[in-house]
N, C-alpha and C positions, 0 to 999 in steps of 0.2 A: 424798811420801805424803800423801794427803788426810787432813784431820782426821777424828777420830771423829764419829759422827752427833750425839752430844750436844753436843760443842764447836761443831760447825757450826751447829746450831740456836741456840746461845747467841749465836754471832756474828751470825747473821742477825736474830734478834730484837732484840738490842741495837742493831744498825744501824738497823733500822726505827723503833725508839723514838727514836733521835737525829734521824731524818729522817721524822717522822710526817706531814709535809705531803704525802708521796707517797700516803698513803691517800686524801686528797681528790682528788689527780690521778688516782688509780686509780678512784675513784668517778666522776669526769668521764668518763673513757674507757669505763667500764662502761655509763654512761647513753647515751653516744653510740653505742656498738655496739648497744645495744637499738633506739635510734632508726633505725639503718640498715635495720631490718627493716620499718619503717613504710611506705616506698614500694610494696613488694611487696603488703603486706596492704591498703593503701589502694586500689591499682589492682584487685586481686582483688575486694574487697567492693564498690567502686564499680561496676565492670562488671557483676558479677552482680546487684546490685540494680537497675541500669539495664535489664538484660535482663528481670528479672522485671516491672518497671513497663511496659515496652514490650509485653511479651506480654500482660499483663493489659488494657492499653488497646486492643490489637488484637482481642482476644477476651474482651470483659467478662463474657460469660455462662459462660465455661468456668473452672471453679474450679482445674483443673489447669494452666491456661496459664502462671502464673508459675513453676510447677515445671519445666514443659517448656522455658520460656525459659532458666531457670537452667541446666538440664542441657545445652541446646544450646550456650550460651555457654561453660560449664565444659569441654566436650569439644572446643571449637574449637582447632585446631592453633595459630592466631595467639595466642589467649588463653594457652594453655599455654607457648608459647615466650616470650611477653613476661613472664609471671609468673615463670617460671623464670629468665629473664635478670636480672630485678630482684632476685630472691632471691639468685642467685649473685653478683651485684654487691654486695649488702649483705654477704654472707658474706666475700667477698674483701676488701672495704674494712674490715670489722671485724677480720679477721685482720692486715691491714697496719697498722691503728691499734694493736692490741695489741703487734705487734712493735716498732713505733716506740716505744711506751711502755717496753717491756722494754729497748730499746736505750739509753733515757735513764735508766731507774730502776737497772739493774744497776750502772753505774759509780758512781752517787751512794751506793748501799748499800756497794759495795766500799770507797770512800773513807772513809765512816763507820766501817767496820771498822778501817781503817788509822789512824783518828783524824786524818784530814786532809780535812775535809768540803769539798765543792765546791759544795753547794747547787744552786740553780736554774740557775746558769750551766753547771755540769757536766751537768745534765739536758739542757739545750738542746744542748749540744755532743755529747752522746752520741746524741740524736735526729738531729742534722744529719749527723754523721760516721760514726756506728756503724750506722745503719739498713741501708745496703747489705750490710754484712758479716753482720749479724744475719738479714737476709732470706735471703741465700745460704745461710747455715748452717741456717736453718729449712727451706728447700726441700730441702736435702741430707738433713736429718733426716726430713722427710716421705717421701722416697723410701725411706729405711731402714725407716721405720715401716710403709709399705705392703708392703714385702717381708716384714717380720716378721709383719704381720697375715695375709698369704697363707700363710706358713709355718705359722702357728698353725692356720689353717682346714684346711690339708692334714693336719696331725697329728690334729686333732679328728675330721675325717671319716674318716681311716684308722683311728683307734682305735674309732670307732663301727662301721665296717665289719667290722673284725676281730672285735669283740664280737658282732655280729649273725650273722656267718658261723659262729662257733665253736658257737653253739647252747647252750652250757652254760659255766659257770665253769671255767676251766682255770688251774691254778697256774702253767703255763709261760708263759701269755699275760697273767696278771694284772700282773706287774711291767712288761713292755714297754708295756701299755696305760696303766698308771698314770703311767709316765714320760712317755709322749706327751702325756697330758692335762695333766700338770703343766707341761711345756714350753709347751704351747699357751696356758696362762694366763700363765706367768712370762716368756715371751720378749717379748710386747708391752709388759708393764709395765717390764721392763728396758730395752728400747729407748726407751721414752718418758722414762724417767729419764736415760738417757745423752744423749738429744737435748736435754733441758733443760739439762743440764750443758754441752753444746757451744754452745748459744745463749747462755747466761750467760758462758761464757769468751770468745766472740767479742765480746760487748758490753764486758766488762771489760778484756780484754788488748789489743784491736785486731787480733787474729790473723784471717787469712782463713778462709773456711769450711772448707777441707780441713785446714788446720793445726789449727784450734779443735776440729774433729771428731776428728781423730787424737789430740790431746792429752787431750780429754775422755774418749775411749774408754780410753786407757792408765790414767787415773785411775780410771775406773769398774772396770777390771779389778783395780786394787789394792784397792778397797773396794767391791765390788758390793753388799754387804749394806746399807752406809750409804745409797747412792743409791736402791736399791729400797725399803728400809724407810722412808726419808724421803719418797719420793713417795707410798707408800701412806698413811703417817700424815697428811701434809698434805692429801691428798684426802679422807680420812675426816673430819678436822677441819673442812675447808671445807664438806663436805656437812651435817655435824651442825650446825655453827654457823649456816649460812644457814637450814636447816630449823627450828631452834630459834627464830630471830628471826621467821620467817614464822608459825610455829605460835603463838608468843606474841602477835604482832600480830593474828592471825585470832581468837584467844581474847578479846582486848580488844575488837575491833570486834563480836564477837558479843554483847557486853554491851549494845551499842546496837541491838539487833534492833528493826526497825520504823522506824528513822531514815531519813531521805531519802538516796537514793543519792549525791546531790551533797554531802551532809554527810559521808558515809563516804569520798568520793573523796580528800579530803585525808589522812586517816590511812592510807588504803591506799597512796598514793604515798609517804608517809613510811616506811611499813614496807618497801616495795620498795627505796627508797633506802638504808635502814639495812642491809637484807640484802645489797645490792650492795656497800656500804662494808665490811661484815664480810668478804665474799668477797675483796674487793680487798686487805684487811689480811692475810688468810691467804696469798694468792697472793704478796704481797710478801714475806712472811716466808719462804715457800718459795724465792723467787728469791734472797733473801739466803743462805739455807742452801745451795742448790745452787751459788751462786757461791762460797761458802766451800769446798764439796767439790771444785769444778772448778778452783779457783785457788789457794787458800791451802795452806800446809804445815802438817801436823800435828806 
């Protein structure tokens, strides 16, 4: 039986406090994932700017020439294909980088919960040997989430169609429609929490994707409320924490209104790094919590 949510949160947070260096590693991963989007943006902006300059040079008296050049370049099939390819490559590389980090961080947190720390060596071993299992489990979970998302869309569309066709509020239809809408919201959240548990279990126990997914599903069925409420809680905390850091930073930089943009670049980057670090800390706390839910006994 998985531990209660409060106990799992306590285990995850205490493990993170013992292995606080993981926050710095998470910050580095977050920054690298953001940098992976730079090639697509640099290509798009560079090519569009070049198209505008060339069009302006070819027709110097036409004020709309740069705009037409940009539109022609932006609608080019080659441009769209290259930009989409660079963007997709960045997304896939970022996802792989995150999974590699989870493969290393989850065993470290689990060992800290067991008071048998493995440190950086355990992190490296987890990345090297656990990444294939974590990747397979994540792909299996992605398939499940896509299926759950399609199920939710069908339920929502069916509820909307029934409501529109009825033309008026019907007591007989109110309960089924409400149930369909509730499931349309609850199923994706539940699947996401279960997949997080499966990924954490694969990283901690070394089980294969199918075994980890099945075991995590059984534990989810035993305590569905703990998994779902934990996922919602940490998602809300992460959103509020990062938004608070960014809002506070924006308020402080607003006091320097009129300063040079170059002078404000440093504080802006610092605020962005701090927000990323806060998000990484909350993400690691959830990883520890879901690892406890997926592996520990209550």
